N, C-alpha and C positions, 0 to 999 in steps of 0.2 A: 184277215182275222187270225189271231194267234191260236194255236192248238192248246188244249188244256194242260199239256205237260210242258209247255214252253217255260224255260227258266227253272224247272223243278230241280235241276242239279247244279245250280249256279254256285252253291256253297263248296263245290269240289273243283279242283284245278283241272286244266286240260290234260295234264300228264296222268292224273289219277283216273280220269275217265278213259283215257287210252289204255291203261292197265286193265280196267274192268272189261273193256271191249275185247281185249286179247283173251281174257279168261272166258268170256261168253263164246268166243270162237272155238277155244280149245275144248270146252265142255260140250259144245254142239248145240247151243241155244240159237246161234245165228250162223249163217254161212255166206260165203262170197259167191254171187251169181256171175260167173265169168262171162257167160253168154248174154248178160243183160247190162253191160256197161260196168261190171265190177261193183255193183251195189251190194249192200249187206241185206240179207233177208232172214226173217225169223223162220226157224225150222219147225216141223211138227212138234218136236220135243219142247222147243221154246214156247210154243203156243200152250202146251200143257202147263208149263210153269206160269205163264201169264194168267191162265184160267184158274190157278190155284190147285190144279190136280197133282202137281209135283212141287217139291221144294228144293232149293239149292243153298249152298253157302259159298260165298266168294272170299278170296283172300284179300285182306286189306293191304294195298301197296303202301299206305301210310299208317303206322301203328297208332298215331294220334287220333285217327278217325274212329267214329263209332262203328260198331259191328253192323254189317249190312246183311239183310236176309235172315231167314230162319235157319238155325243150326241143324244140319243133318250130316250126311257123309261128306267130308271135305275132299274136293278133287285135288289131284296132284297136278299142279301147273308147271309145265316145263318153261324154260326161259324164253324170252321173246324171240331170240335168234332162231331157236329150234322151231317155233311156231311159224315164223315167217318163212323159214327154209321149207317147211312142209307145204305152205301155200304156194311158194314159188315152184316147187316140184309138181304140184297139182296142175298149175297153169302150164308148165312145160309139157306135162303128159297130154293135156288137151291139144296143145299145138302139135305135138308129135303125131297124135291120132289124126288130126285134120290134114296134116301135110304128108302123112305116111313116111315119116322120118324117124330114125332112132332118137330118143330124147337127148343123148349126149351130143348129137350133131347140132342141136339148137344151142344148148349151153351145158358144159360139164357141171357136175356137182360142186366142184371146187369154185366155179364162178358163182353158182347160186349161194354157196356158203358166204362168199365175200359180199354178195348183195345183202344177205341177211344180216351180216355184221355191220356193214357201213350204211345200209339203208339209203342209197342215193335217191333223191326225189327230183332231180333235174337231169336233162339230157347230158350236160357236160360232166356231171358227177358220175352218171352211169357209164360214160365212156372211159372213165378212169378205172373202172373195174377190170381186172385181168380177165381176158377172154371175150370182152365185149368190143368187137371191131365196129367201125362205122357201118359196114355192110350189114352185120348182124343187128346192129341197133335199128337200122332202117326197117328191117324185116320184123323184128320181135320186140324191140325196146319199149314201145309204148305200152304194151300189155304188162310187162314186168314192172314198169314204173307205176302203173295203175294198181297193181297188187300191193306194192310197197306203200303207196300213198294211202290206200284203204286201211292197211294194217296200222299205219302210223296215225290214223285219224285225220289224214289230209292236212297235216300241219303246214301252216303258211310258209312258203319260201320267199326269198327276196324276189321281187317282181323283175322279170327279165326285160331289158330294153327291146322294143320292137325292132325287127331286122331292118325295116326301111329307115329307121333313125340311125342305124350303124353304118349305112352305106350311102349317105347323102354325098353330094358333090364335094362339099367341104371336107367331110371325113375321108373320102377316097383320096383327095389331094394330100391330106395329112399322112395317110398310110403310105402313099407313094414316096413321099419325102423320107419317111422312116426307113423304107426299103433301101433307098439310095444311100443313106448315111450308114446303113448296116452293110454296105458294099454288096447289095443284091440287085441285079438288073431289074428295074421296075417293068414288069409285063403283066398283062391280065392273068396269065397262068401262075406266075410267081406270087402275085398278090392273093389269088384265090387259095393257093397252098397255105399261105400264112394265115389268112382269115379263118380257114377251115381246119387249121392245125393238121394238115395232111402232108407235111413235109416228109418226103422219102428220098428223093433225088433232086439235084439241081439247085437246092437252096441250102446254105450253111445251117448247121444245127443251132448256131447262136441266135437265129431269128426267134427262137422260142422265148427269148427274154424281151421281145418287143411288146409294147403295150397293146398292140392290135392282134397279137398272136392268139388264135383260137377263139375269137369273140363270136364266130358263127358256128363253132364246132357242135355237131349234133343237132343243129337247127335247120340246116339246109344243105345243099350240095352244089358242086361247081356247075353242073349242068343248068341249075336254076338261076344262078347269079351271073353266069358267063357273059350273057348278052349285055347286061348292064355294065359289067366291068369293061368289056371291049368297047362299048359305046363311049364310056367315059375316057378311055385312053385315046380314042379318036378325036374327041372334042375338047378335052381339058388343056388349057395353056400350060398347066403344071406338068401334065403327063407328056406334052409335046417336047419339053426340054430334055426328056430322057429317051426319046425315040431315036435320036441321032447319037448313040453312044460313042461313035467314032470321033466326035469332036474332042472329047477329053482323052480317049484312048490313043489317038494319033499323037497327041502332045506329050502325055506322060509316059507312054511306053518307050522302051529302049529303042535306039541308042540314047542314053542319057547325056546331057551336057550340064556342066556345072562351072560357072564362072564366078561363083559367089566366094568372096574372101572370108576367112575365118572371123576376122574382125567385124565385118558387116553382119555376119550370121549371129554372132554373140550379141552385138548391139541391138539388132532387131528382136532377138529372142527376149532380151531384157525389157524392151519397150512393150512387147506383147504381154509379158508377164505382169507389167504394171497397169494394164488396162483394167477398168472396173468390171466386176462380174455383175451383170444386170439380172441374172437369174441365180440367186444364191442357192446352195445345196439344200438348205432348210426349207425352201419353197417348192422343192421337187419331190414328188412321190414315186415317180417312175424308176424302178430299180435298174433298168437297162441304162438310162441316162446317167444315173449315179455311178454305175459300174464303169461306163465310158470315161467319166471324169477322173477316175483314178489314174488313167493313163494319159488322157487328153483333157487338160484342165478346162479348156474353153468349149468343150462339146456342147452343142445345142444353145450356144450363146448367139445372139444376133450380131452380124458383122457391123462394126462401126466404120465410119468414113476414114478414120485414121488407119484402121486395120486394113481396109481395102486398098488404100494408097500404098501401104507397105507390101501388100500381097502383089499388086501390079509390078512393083519394082523387083520383087523376088522372082516373079514369073519370067522377067527379062533375063535373069541370071542363071536359072536352073529349071529343068523339067523333072527333077528327082522328087517324086511324090513323097517319099519318106522324109526328105529334108524339109519340105513344106509342112508336113504333119508335125514335125518336131518344133519348128519355129513358131507356127501359129497355134500349136497345142490343140489341134482338131484331128479327128480321125480321117484317114485317106478318102473315105466316101464323101465327107463334108467338103474336103478340098476339091475333089472332082466336081461336085455339085455346084460349088461357087464359081469354079472356072467356067462351067457350061453356062451358068446364069450370066456371067459377064460377057461371054462370047455371044450369046444370043441377043443380049440387049444393045451392045455397042460394037462388038468386034474388036474392041481395043485391048486385045491380049495377044501376045506373041505366038507364032506358030513356027514349027520346024520347016 
């Protein structure tokens, strides 16, 4: 059954009602019950207004709206950022008292002000706030998010894709290939760093442009997903190609040999340049791929049979990785990956 007041305010927009709720909080008619799941509750003063014992006047957020309430003394309403900042400080104070810590140890005022200004309502956006580390978010983030969502009227955010759908077998294989082409050794640890956006050491900063970078940030931790990542690396045929890194390292590392003539190199480069692009730039939305194509025109293109035939001949003439990258217009990581694929499938590639 619907309550009697259901739909009574449908003539006003969501934003308008959000502004009115902020005013009710500021005046003291309602309050946030931090210890009851951050619900809004009517205060004793609010009950007096409801019973007609007191009257108030609200400020119209939209001048085109009719006046609301009975005119008495008009309250001075501070801006929304100040109100949210006050509520965040109240929540911080309660946490400080419970944990017996100084409030600034939880979050500095500067951090709270940025929260009030940007109003992040998801974990990933909260982690973009200065002073919010992953460790602090795990400890305190949920509570502060709840305060912000309550003040914002719990405005709907884009629905997040469930974690299990982001780390399926197919998805993990795709991420492994991305790491390899970005010249990052595919390991459970490195993949975890990229997915959680916790890159500090051991992984180039350029991985931040990968499409899978940070997709699990603020939603889980490495300890939780490590067993699944390790199991995948132990069983996936795609991952197995990268476990023996020495296959390509032994071939492409110095000492280099190069028996390729300038004429053959120029001829092959022209032939590669004339190959059809099967994935035109206009069909690609990934910024990392588009950026790679500025230097390596055939980045993330499927290898054609003609191209593979030329690649096999080129491998017989040189092990200089940079030369191969220039001729085949692909980044060095892609050249290594294709070499290992050919080696594991047939062994029909030269070795030193």
